[in-house]
Residue frames as a rotation matrix with the C-alpha (Angstrom) as fourth column:
MET 1
0.581 0.814 0.000 0.00
0.814 -0.581 0.000 0.00
0.000 0.000 -1.000 0.00
THR 2
-0.350 -0.672 0.652 1.33
0.653 -0.674 -0.345 3.43
0.672 0.305 0.675 -0.94
GLN 3
0.486 0.420 -0.767 1.33
0.834 -0.485 0.263 6.12
-0.261 -0.767 -0.586 1.71
ASN 4
0.038 -0.428 0.903 2.02
0.524 -0.761 -0.383 9.81
0.851 0.487 0.195 1.17
ILE 5
0.327 -0.022 -0.945 3.37
0.879 -0.360 0.313 12.11
-0.347 -0.933 -0.098 3.84
ALA 6
0.259 -0.214 0.942 3.63
0.523 -0.789 -0.323 15.86
0.812 0.576 -0.092 3.30
ILE 7
0.056 -0.312 -0.948 5.65
0.912 -0.370 0.176 18.16
-0.406 -0.875 0.264 5.54
VAL 8
-0.072 0.051 0.996 4.71
0.718 -0.690 0.087 21.73
0.692 0.722 0.013 4.69
GLY 9
0.346 0.217 -0.913 4.79
0.799 -0.578 0.165 25.19
-0.492 -0.786 -0.374 6.17
ALA 10
0.808 0.048 0.587 5.10
0.437 -0.718 -0.542 28.75
0.396 0.694 -0.601 4.95
LYS 11
0.845 -0.494 0.205 7.67
-0.524 -0.687 0.504 29.90
-0.108 -0.534 -0.839 7.50
GLY 12
0.385 -0.809 -0.445 11.35
-0.180 0.407 -0.896 29.15
0.905 0.425 0.011 7.04
GLY 13
-0.500 -0.778 0.380 13.62
-0.544 -0.059 -0.837 27.73
0.674 -0.626 -0.393 9.69
THR 14
0.211 0.664 0.717 11.12
-0.976 0.190 0.111 25.31
-0.062 -0.723 0.688 11.22
THR 15
-0.522 -0.649 0.554 13.16
-0.603 0.740 0.298 22.12
-0.603 -0.179 -0.777 10.47
LYS 16
0.624 0.775 -0.100 10.95
-0.593 0.387 -0.706 20.93
-0.509 0.499 0.701 7.60
SER 17
0.457 -0.517 -0.724 13.93
-0.677 0.326 -0.660 19.77
0.577 0.791 -0.201 5.53
SER 18
-0.616 -0.716 0.328 15.66
-0.746 0.397 -0.534 18.18
0.253 -0.574 -0.779 8.53
THR 19
-0.152 0.660 0.736 12.49
-0.621 0.516 -0.591 16.35
-0.769 -0.546 0.331 9.53
THR 20
0.770 0.452 -0.451 11.92
-0.620 0.358 -0.698 15.16
-0.154 0.817 0.556 5.97
ALA 21
0.030 -0.856 -0.516 15.50
-0.730 0.333 -0.597 13.87
0.683 0.394 -0.615 5.68
ALA 22
-0.686 -0.289 0.667 15.29
-0.711 0.460 -0.532 12.09
-0.153 -0.839 -0.522 9.04
LEU 23
0.239 0.852 0.466 11.99
-0.560 0.512 -0.651 10.41
-0.793 -0.105 0.600 8.16
GLY 24
0.673 -0.052 -0.738 13.37
-0.701 0.271 -0.659 9.43
0.234 0.961 0.146 4.76
HIS 25
-0.416 -0.900 -0.129 16.38
-0.744 0.418 -0.522 7.77
0.523 -0.121 -0.843 6.38
LEU 26
-0.540 0.256 0.802 14.18
-0.637 0.498 -0.588 5.95
-0.550 -0.829 -0.106 8.92
PHE 27
0.563 0.825 0.044 11.73
-0.561 0.422 -0.712 4.64
-0.606 0.376 0.701 6.32
ALA 28
0.465 -0.475 -0.747 14.55
-0.716 0.296 -0.633 3.58
0.522 0.829 -0.203 3.98
ALA 29
-0.614 -0.739 0.279 16.38
-0.749 0.433 -0.502 1.82
0.250 -0.517 -0.819 6.83
ALA 30
-0.233 0.632 0.739 13.15
-0.549 0.542 -0.636 -0.08
-0.803 -0.554 0.220 7.55
GLY 31
-0.700 -0.170 0.694 13.25
0.347 0.768 0.538 -1.43
-0.624 0.617 -0.479 3.99
ASN 32
0.420 0.907 -0.042 10.70
0.466 -0.255 -0.847 0.89
-0.779 0.336 -0.529 2.41
ASP 33
-0.372 -0.399 0.838 11.06
0.915 -0.309 0.259 2.40
0.156 0.863 0.480 -1.05
ILE 34
0.232 0.420 -0.878 10.88
0.611 -0.765 -0.204 6.17
-0.757 -0.488 -0.434 -0.69
VAL 35
-0.088 -0.232 0.969 10.76
0.844 -0.534 -0.051 9.26
0.529 0.813 0.242 -2.85
LEU 36
-0.029 0.023 -0.999 11.62
0.705 -0.708 -0.037 12.64
-0.708 -0.706 0.004 -1.36
VAL 37
0.218 0.172 0.961 10.50
0.858 -0.502 -0.104 15.73
0.465 0.847 -0.257 -3.29
ASP 38
-0.419 -0.455 -0.786 12.23
0.749 -0.662 -0.016 19.02
-0.513 -0.596 0.618 -2.54
GLY 39
0.344 0.642 0.685 9.90
0.888 -0.460 -0.014 21.89
0.306 0.613 -0.728 -3.41
ASP 40
0.588 -0.213 -0.781 12.02
0.424 -0.741 0.521 24.46
-0.689 -0.637 -0.345 -1.59
PRO 41
0.963 -0.231 0.141 13.55
0.011 -0.486 -0.874 27.04
0.271 0.843 -0.465 -3.96
GLN 42
0.418 -0.854 0.311 16.69
-0.900 -0.341 0.272 26.98
-0.126 -0.393 -0.911 -1.78
GLY 43
0.444 -0.190 -0.876 17.04
-0.397 0.834 -0.382 23.24
0.803 0.518 0.295 -2.34
SER 44
0.039 -0.460 0.887 17.87
-0.998 -0.065 0.010 22.47
0.053 -0.886 -0.461 1.29
LEU 45
0.599 0.242 0.764 16.81
-0.396 0.918 0.019 18.82
-0.696 -0.314 0.645 1.11
THR 46
0.962 -0.272 -0.034 18.58
0.071 0.366 -0.928 18.33
0.265 0.890 0.372 -2.23
ARG 47
0.246 -0.919 0.308 21.83
-0.626 -0.393 -0.673 19.78
0.740 -0.027 -0.672 -0.83
ARG 48
0.302 -0.091 0.949 21.54
-0.901 0.297 0.316 17.65
-0.310 -0.951 0.008 2.32
PHE 49
0.741 0.028 0.671 21.83
0.065 0.991 -0.114 14.52
-0.668 0.128 0.733 0.18
GLY 50
-0.207 -0.962 -0.179 24.67
-0.068 -0.168 0.983 16.00
-0.976 0.216 -0.031 -1.87
LEU 51
-0.006 0.296 0.955 22.71
0.902 0.415 -0.123 16.07
-0.432 0.861 -0.269 -5.11
PRO 52
-0.960 -0.273 -0.059 22.88
0.214 -0.854 0.473 18.78
-0.180 0.442 0.879 -7.77
ARG 53
-0.163 0.925 -0.342 19.76
-0.202 -0.371 -0.906 20.81
-0.966 -0.078 0.247 -8.48
ALA 54
-0.294 0.147 0.945 17.94
0.816 0.553 0.168 19.79
-0.498 0.820 -0.282 -11.66
ALA 55
0.212 0.411 0.886 16.60
0.777 -0.621 0.102 23.30
0.592 0.667 -0.451 -12.34
GLU 56
-0.800 -0.417 0.431 17.13
0.150 -0.835 -0.530 26.86
0.581 -0.359 0.730 -11.26
PRO 57
-0.677 0.574 -0.459 14.95
0.574 0.023 -0.818 27.95
-0.460 -0.818 -0.345 -8.30
LEU 58
-0.039 0.833 -0.552 11.53
0.013 -0.552 -0.834 29.27
-0.999 -0.039 0.011 -9.29
SER 59
-0.035 -0.021 -0.999 12.06
-0.962 -0.269 0.039 28.20
-0.270 0.963 -0.011 -12.90
ALA 60
0.794 0.307 0.525 11.49
-0.161 0.939 -0.305 25.13
-0.587 0.158 0.794 -15.00
ALA 61
0.676 -0.600 -0.428 14.72
-0.614 -0.137 -0.777 25.78
0.408 0.788 -0.461 -16.90
PRO 62
0.903 -0.384 -0.190 17.11
0.428 0.840 0.334 22.84
0.031 -0.383 0.923 -16.44
ILE 63
0.548 -0.815 -0.189 20.65
-0.510 -0.504 0.697 23.53
-0.663 -0.286 -0.692 -15.33
THR 64
0.972 -0.219 -0.080 23.04
0.045 0.513 -0.857 22.79
0.229 0.830 0.509 -18.18
């Protein structure tokens, strides 16, 4: 069964990215397949995992 969890909030600095990363690690360690989506223009979650951004913030233009 697929489950979706959304961690959202308008204010910055409330540990949304940290919480998302921690939950992702816990669910993956428990053997679950996970997908984390970083909708933050700053790309905090993306940077936490050491991945490059696929597009510029607030744009659909891919980084070349």
